[in-house]
C-alpha positions in Angstrom: -192.2 1.9 -52.9 -192.6 -0.8 -50.0 -195.6 -2.4 -48.6 -195.4 -2.2 -44.2 -196.7 -5.4 -42.1 -197.7 -4.8 -38.5 -199.3 -5.6 -35.2 -200.6 -5.5 -31.2 -201.7 -7.4 -29.2 -205.0 -5.5 -26.9 -203.0 -2.7 -25.2 -199.4 -4.4 -26.8 -196.9 -2.7 -28.2 -196.3 -2.7 -32.0 -194.1 -5.3 -33.9 -191.3 -5.2 -36.1 -192.8 -4.5 -39.6 -192.6 -6.9 -42.6 -192.5 -4.9 -45.3 -192.4 -6.3 -48.6 -191.3 -4.3 -52.4 -194.6 -2.7 -54.7 -194.0 -2.7 -58.3 -194.3 1.6 -58.4 -196.2 1.9 -61.9 -196.3 4.9 -64.2 -199.0 7.2 -64.1 -201.4 6.9 -62.2 -202.7 3.7 -62.2 -202.7 0.5 -59.4 -200.5 -0.6 -57.5 -201.5 -4.5 -55.4 -198.8 -5.7 -52.3 -199.3 -8.2 -50.9 -197.1 -8.8 -47.9 -196.9 -12.7 -46.4 -197.5 -13.2 -42.6 -195.5 -15.8 -40.7 -197.2 -16.4 -37.5 -194.0 -16.7 -34.7 -194.4 -20.5 -33.2 -196.3 -20.5 -29.7 -198.1 -16.8 -31.0 -201.8 -16.5 -31.6 -203.3 -13.0 -33.2 -206.2 -13.3 -29.8 -209.4 -11.2 -29.5 -208.4 -7.0 -29.4 -205.4 -7.3 -31.3 -204.6 -4.4 -33.6 -203.0 -4.7 -37.5 -201.5 -1.8 -39.1 -200.8 -1.0 -42.6 -199.5 1.2 -45.2 -197.5 2.2 -48.2 -193.5 3.9 -47.5 -192.5 5.3 -51.3 -188.7 7.2 -51.1 -188.6 9.1 -54.5 -185.3 10.4 -56.5 -184.4 14.2 -55.4 -187.3 16.8 -58.2 -189.2 14.0 -58.3 -193.5 13.6 -57.0 -195.3 10.7 -55.7 -198.9 11.1 -55.2 -200.4 8.1 -53.6 -204.0 7.6 -53.9 -205.0 6.0 -51.1 -209.6 5.3 -50.4 -209.7 6.5 -54.3 -213.4 5.7 -55.5 -212.4 4.6 -58.8 -209.4 2.5 -57.5 -210.7 1.1 -54.3 -208.1 0.1 -51.2 -208.3 -2.2 -49.4 -206.8 -4.8 -47.0 -208.2 -8.4 -47.1 -207.6 -10.6 -43.6 -207.6 -15.0 -45.0 -209.3 -15.4 -40.7 -209.4 -19.7 -40.2 -210.5 -21.1 -36.2 -212.9 -17.7 -35.4 -216.1 -20.9 -35.9 -216.7 -23.6 -34.1 -218.9 -26.8 -33.9 -218.6 -28.5 -29.4 -220.0 -31.5 -28.1 -223.2 -32.9 -30.0 -225.8 -33.9 -28.7 -228.9 -37.0 -30.6 -231.8 -36.9 -28.6 -235.4 -38.2 -30.0 -239.1 -37.1 -30.3 -239.3 -36.6 -26.8 -235.0 -34.9 -26.3 -234.3 -37.7 -24.4 -230.4 -39.1 -25.2 -230.6 -42.2 -27.8 -228.0 -44.0 -29.5 -229.7 -45.3 -32.0 -234.0 -45.6 -33.4 -236.0 -47.1 -35.1 -236.7 -47.5 -39.2 -239.9 -48.3 -38.0 -241.1 -46.2 -35.5 -244.8 -44.3 -35.9 -245.1 -40.9 -37.3 -244.4 -38.3 -34.9 -241.3 -40.7 -33.3 -239.5 -40.7 -36.6 -237.4 -37.7 -35.3 -234.0 -37.1 -34.8 -232.6 -33.5 -32.9 -230.3 -33.0 -33.4 -228.1 -29.7 -30.6 -225.3 -28.2 -31.0 -223.2 -25.6 -28.7 -221.9 -23.1 -31.7 -219.0 -20.7 -31.3 -218.5 -17.7 -32.6 -215.1 -15.4 -31.9 -217.3 -12.3 -33.5 -220.9 -12.6 -32.2 -223.8 -14.6 -33.1 -223.8 -11.8 -36.1 -221.2 -13.1 -38.0 -223.4 -16.8 -38.4 -225.7 -16.4 -41.1 -227.0 -20.1 -41.2 -225.9 -23.2 -39.1 -227.1 -26.4 -41.3 -227.4 -29.7 -40.7 -226.6 -33.2 -42.7 -226.9 -37.1 -42.2 -224.8 -39.2 -44.0 -226.0 -43.0 -45.2 -223.8 -46.6 -43.7 -222.0 -45.7 -47.3 -220.8 -42.2 -47.2 -223.6 -41.1 -49.0 -226.1 -37.4 -48.0 -229.6 -38.6 -47.5 -231.4 -37.1 -50.1 -234.1 -35.6 -47.6 -231.3 -34.6 -44.7 -229.4 -32.9 -46.9 -228.4 -28.4 -45.4 -231.0 -28.8 -43.3 -231.3 -25.0 -41.2 -230.3 -25.0 -37.7 -232.3 -23.0 -34.8 -231.1 -20.9 -32.9 -232.6 -22.4 -28.7 -233.7 -19.9 -27.3 -233.0 -16.1 -28.4 -230.0 -14.5 -27.2 -230.2 -11.1 -27.1 -227.0 -10.4 -24.6 -223.4 -10.8 -25.7 -221.8 -13.6 -26.3 -219.9 -16.2 -28.1 -221.8 -19.7 -27.8 -225.3 -20.6 -28.5 -226.6 -23.5 -28.9 -229.0 -24.4 -31.7 -230.9 -27.2 -32.7 -232.0 -29.2 -35.7 -235.1 -31.9 -36.6 -234.9 -34.3 -39.5 -238.3 -36.3 -39.5 -236.3 -39.7 -41.2 -238.2 -42.1 -43.8 -239.1 -45.8 -43.2 -237.7 -46.9 -46.7 -233.3 -46.2 -45.6 -230.3 -48.9 -44.7 -229.9 -50.4 -41.7 -227.0 -48.5 -39.7 -224.6 -46.0 -38.7 -225.5 -42.6 -39.8 -223.2 -39.4 -39.5 -223.7 -36.0 -38.8 -222.1 -33.2 -41.2 -222.8 -29.4 -39.3 -220.8 -25.9 -41.8 -221.4 -23.0 -40.1 -222.0 -20.2 -42.7 -220.7 -16.5 -42.0 -222.2 -13.2 -42.9 -220.2 -13.5 -46.0 -221.3 -17.2 -46.8 -218.4 -18.4 -46.1 -218.0 -21.9 -44.6 -216.0 -21.2 -41.6 -216.2 -24.4 -40.6 -218.0 -28.0 -40.8 -218.2 -30.7 -38.4 -218.2 -34.4 -40.1 -218.1 -36.3 -37.6 -217.2 -38.4 -35.5 -221.2 -37.7 -34.0 -223.5 -40.1 -35.4 -226.3 -42.4 -34.7 -228.4 -46.1 -35.8 -231.6 -46.9 -38.0 -232.6 -50.3 -37.1 -235.9 -52.3 -37.4 -236.3 -54.4 -34.5 -236.7 -57.4 -34.9 -234.9 -58.7 -37.6 -231.5 -58.8 -36.1 -230.6 -60.5 -33.3 -228.7 -57.2 -32.2 -227.3 -56.0 -28.3 -226.7 -52.7 -28.3 -224.1 -51.3 -25.8 -223.7 -47.6 -25.5 -219.8 -46.6 -26.4 -219.5 -42.6 -24.8 -221.9 -40.5 -23.6 -221.6 -36.9 -24.2 -221.4 -34.0 -21.3 -225.2 -33.8 -21.7 -226.3 -37.6 -22.5 -225.7 -37.5 -26.1 -224.1 -39.9 -28.1 -221.0 -40.2 -30.0 -220.4 -41.5 -33.4 -220.0 -44.8 -33.7 -221.6 -44.5 -29.8 -222.0 -48.3 -30.0 -221.6 -51.5 -31.7 -222.8 -54.5 -32.6 -222.7 -57.5 -31.1 -223.6 -60.9 -33.5 -223.1 -64.6 -33.0 -219.5 -65.0 -32.7 -216.9 -65.4 -35.3 -213.2 -66.9 -35.1 -210.4 -64.5 -34.4 -206.9 -64.4 -35.2 -204.0 -62.6 -34.1 -202.4 -60.0 -36.6 -198.4 -58.2 -36.3 -198.8 -54.5 -36.6 -197.5 -54.5 -39.6 -201.7 -54.5 -40.3 -201.9 -51.5 -39.1 -200.9 -50.3 -42.9 -204.2 -52.5 -43.9 -206.2 -50.1 -42.4 -204.6 -47.5 -43.2 -204.2 -48.0 -47.0 -200.8 -48.5 -46.9 -199.7 -46.3 -43.8 -199.3 -42.3 -42.9 -198.3 -41.2 -45.8 -195.4 -37.8 -46.0 -196.5 -34.4 -45.6 -199.0 -36.2 -43.0 -200.5 -34.2 -40.0 -202.1 -36.7 -37.8 -204.0 -37.1 -34.1 -203.6 -40.1 -32.3 -206.5 -38.5 -29.4 -207.5 -41.3 -26.5 -208.2 -41.8 -22.9 -205.2 -42.9 -20.5 -203.8 -46.4 -20.9 -205.4 -46.0 -24.5 -201.6 -47.6 -26.2 -201.7 -43.4 -27.9 -197.8 -43.7 -27.1 -196.9 -47.6 -27.8 -198.8 -46.3 -30.9 -196.4 -44.0 -31.5 -193.1 -45.7 -30.2 -193.9 -47.9 -32.8 -194.7 -46.5 -36.6 -191.4 -44.6 -35.1 -189.7 -48.2 -35.1 -190.3 -48.4 -38.9 -189.4 -45.0 -39.8 -186.2 -45.8 -38.1 -185.8 -49.5 -40.2 -187.0 -47.5 -43.6 -184.0 -44.9 -43.8 -186.3 -42.5 -41.8 -184.8 -39.0 -40.2 -187.5 -38.7 -36.4 -188.3 -36.2 -33.5 -189.5 -36.9 -30.3 -191.0 -34.8 -28.6 -191.2 -35.2 -24.9 -194.0 -33.5 -22.3 -195.0 -36.6 -21.1 -192.5 -38.6 -19.8 -188.8 -38.3 -19.6 -186.9 -39.3 -23.0 -185.4 -41.9 -21.1 -188.2 -44.0 -20.6 -189.6 -43.7 -24.7 -185.7 -45.1 -25.4 -186.1 -47.8 -23.1 -189.6 -48.7 -24.1 -188.1 -49.2 -28.1 -185.4 -51.0 -26.5 -188.3 -53.8 -25.6 -189.9 -54.0 -29.1 -185.4 -55.0 -30.5 -185.1 -51.3 -31.2 -181.6 -50.1 -29.6 -181.6 -45.7 -30.1 -177.7 -45.7 -30.2 -177.4 -46.1 -33.6 -179.7 -43.7 -34.9 -178.7 -41.1 -32.5 -174.9 -41.1 -33.0 -175.7 -40.8 -36.8 -178.4 -37.6 -36.0 -181.1 -39.2 -37.7 -183.3 -39.7 -34.3 -183.2 -36.7 -31.5 -185.6 -35.8 -28.7 -187.1 -32.8 -27.4 -187.2 -32.6 -23.6 -190.0 -31.1 -22.6 -190.8 -33.2 -19.2 -187.8 -33.0 -16.9 -187.7 -29.9 -16.1 -191.2 -30.4 -15.1 -190.7 -32.8 -12.9 -187.2 -30.0 -10.9 -184.4 -32.5 -12.5 -182.2 -31.3 -15.3 -181.7 -32.9 -19.0 -179.7 -34.8 -20.1 -180.6 -33.7 -24.4 -179.8 -31.3 -26.8 -183.0 -29.9 -26.8 -184.3 -29.2 -24.8 -187.1 -26.7 -22.9 -186.9 -25.1 -19.4 -190.7 -25.2 -19.2 -193.8 -26.3 -21.6 -195.3 -23.9 -21.5 -193.2 -22.0 -23.3 -194.7 -22.4 -26.1 -191.8 -20.2 -29.1 -188.7 -21.5 -26.8 -190.5 -25.1 -28.1 -191.0 -24.6 -31.5 -187.8 -23.0 -31.9 -186.2 -26.5 -30.1 -188.0 -28.8 -32.6 -187.3 -25.8 -35.9 -183.8 -26.7 -35.0 -183.8 -30.2 -34.2 -185.8 -30.3 -37.7 -183.1 -28.4 -39.4 -180.5 -30.5 -39.9 -182.1 -33.1 -41.5 -181.3 -34.4 -45.5 -185.1 -34.5 -46.3 -188.5 -34.4 -44.3 -188.3 -35.4 -40.8 -191.1 -37.0 -39.4 -192.0 -36.1 -36.0 -194.1 -37.7 -32.9 -195.1 -34.9 -30.7 -196.1 -36.9 -27.2 -198.2 -34.9 -25.9 -200.6 -32.2 -26.2 -202.2 -32.8 -22.2 -200.0 -31.4 -20.3 -199.5 -28.0 -21.9 -203.6 -27.6 -21.5 -202.4 -26.1 -18.3 -200.4 -23.8 -19.0 -201.1 -22.3 -21.7 -204.1 -21.2 -23.9 -206.4 -22.7 -25.5 -205.9 -20.9 -28.5 -202.5 -21.0 -27.8 -202.5 -24.2 -28.0 -203.7 -24.7 -31.1 -202.0 -22.2 -32.9 -198.5 -23.7 -31.6 -199.9 -27.3 -33.5 -200.5 -25.6 -37.0 -197.6 -23.8 -37.0 -195.5 -27.0 -36.1 -198.0 -29.1 -38.6 -197.6 -26.6 -40.9 -193.7 -26.3 -40.7 -193.4 -30.0 -40.8 -195.8 -30.4 -44.2 -194.0 -28.4 -45.5 -190.2 -29.8 -45.2 -192.0 -33.2 -46.9 -192.0 -34.7 -43.8 -195.2 -35.3 -41.1 -195.9 -35.3 -37.0 -198.0 -37.3 -34.9 -200.2 -35.5 -31.8 -200.6 -37.6 -28.6 -203.9 -36.5 -27.3 -206.2 -36.9 -23.6 -209.6 -36.6 -24.2 -209.4 -35.0 -21.0 -208.4 -31.8 -23.4 -210.8 -29.0 -23.5 -213.6 -29.9 -26.7 -213.0 -26.9 -28.2 -209.4 -27.4 -28.5 -210.2 -31.4 -29.4 -212.9 -29.7 -32.6 -210.7 -27.8 -34.3 -207.3 -30.2 -33.7 -209.2 -33.2 -35.6 -210.4 -30.4 -38.1 -206.2 -29.1 -38.9 -204.8 -32.7 -39.0 -205.1 -34.5 -42.9 -205.7 -38.0 -40.3 -207.3 -38.7 -36.7 -206.7 -42.0 -34.9 -208.9 -42.8 -32.1 -207.7 -45.0 -29.1 -209.8 -46.6 -26.5 -209.2 -48.8 -23.2 -212.4 -50.3 -21.7 -214.2 -52.8 -19.9 -216.6 -55.8 -21.1 -217.5 -58.6 -19.2 -214.8 -57.9 -16.7 -212.4 -57.9 -18.7 -209.9 -55.0 -19.6 -209.7 -54.4 -23.6 -208.4 -52.1 -26.2 -209.6 -51.0 -29.7 -208.9 -48.1 -32.2 -210.2 -47.2 -35.4 -209.6 -44.2 -37.6 -212.4 -41.7 -38.3 -210.7 -39.2 -41.0 -208.0 -39.5 -43.7 -207.9 -37.1 -46.6 -207.5 -37.8 -49.8 -207.3 -42.2 -48.2 -209.3 -45.1 -48.5 -208.8 -46.5 -45.1 -210.8 -49.3 -42.4 -213.7 -47.7 -40.4 -214.9 -49.3 -37.5 -213.8 -50.7 -34.2 -210.4 -53.0 -34.5 -209.4 -54.4 -31.1 -206.4 -54.9 -30.0 -203.7 -56.5 -27.6 -200.7 -55.4 -26.0 -197.7 -57.7 -26.2 -194.6 -56.2 -23.9 -192.2 -57.7 -26.6 -194.0 -57.1 -30.1 -195.9 -54.4 -28.8 -199.6 -54.0 -30.6 -201.1 -56.2 -31.8 -204.7 -57.1 -33.7 -207.3 -59.3 -33.7 -208.3 -60.2 -37.3 -211.1 -61.7 -38.5 -209.4 -62.8 -40.8 -206.5 -65.4 -41.6 -203.1 -64.2 -42.3 -202.0 -65.3 -45.5 
């Protein structure tokens, strides 16, 4: 007997069937079959896709087989695990009057000691699939505030017509005895089956302070589309302290020892924040340590990446000749020029071909390769949002499955829903920002997520040297 699985997109043809042997028991008893469907790179099973399952029985001559399908004593069913069907968009933090707020007064009078959290919830199966949306507030030490665990959101206003995104709001009245500092907003979406369909653990948040106790100078950092403030939305300027310069290997201190193999990392930031330079320096260190690397270039010519590595003191030719460094060129064709690379695609929008080329570049490595993908942002105008997320998840799973690690850089202009879904799929999130303060251009970096790893929290400023790359400012002198 064989179990059979196939699928087809809306109004499209059926795919080739996947089959798997099924144990054939003697007598009338249950038979179980698990079909592990491997989704092709770049493919997303979008809304309207149909799936077909069945059992084929081949019987010897003069033998009769009866299959009971849907029998009341042995019910038949198909289990399709799903992910990515719910998400939370741009969260807004509001005060008691409904105004956007970055921080709140711990000594506020009764009725004004309220934090409102408003969030757009997206559900691919409609609002009927959302059983509840719950809010948890996490204090500066990383513990949930006892009075703010699983606070239910309410939908506003009641929705009658079908749609996929719904506004929700939750209210929290905070006591005055809480510690001062930055608080984080956690949101969980629970579907009708009781499963947690989506969890948002940061980066949104706010501050709680007692005015007049500290000489605080609160400076807004980033406002959302409707005025909401994102987590870490301010930093505190206290008395001026002496700062020390630390070379790039300070990054490994910030990350608690570096990025281990089997990790998917997202590096996000605005233009000029230093995302490409960070990936170049991390790849430089990987190559020096003897680890094979693949650099996927969608935002610039590979020759430009080689030039950047050369300025850091790394000659790529010895590594490329030993095939421990390979480039996948997804930019030259977009620029109207023929590619000079062994691995290239004619269009960055062809995610299937791009995935195949990445796999081919990885295939000759004797151990898990580190893949540096710079950047996902140019894919957005040429590909559907769900295809980009599916592509990143599939490539990331393949790299991690081979024992390697993968870095995706993304610009802050990328669609908010794509960013949230990529953040959820990533093991580590590094945020970088270029900004101006007092007429001086500065850069800073922070790690907002790192699964199963202790790491430095908060922003760390850095500068860029032409020959040394990223140099951090540290509060402590280097030993």
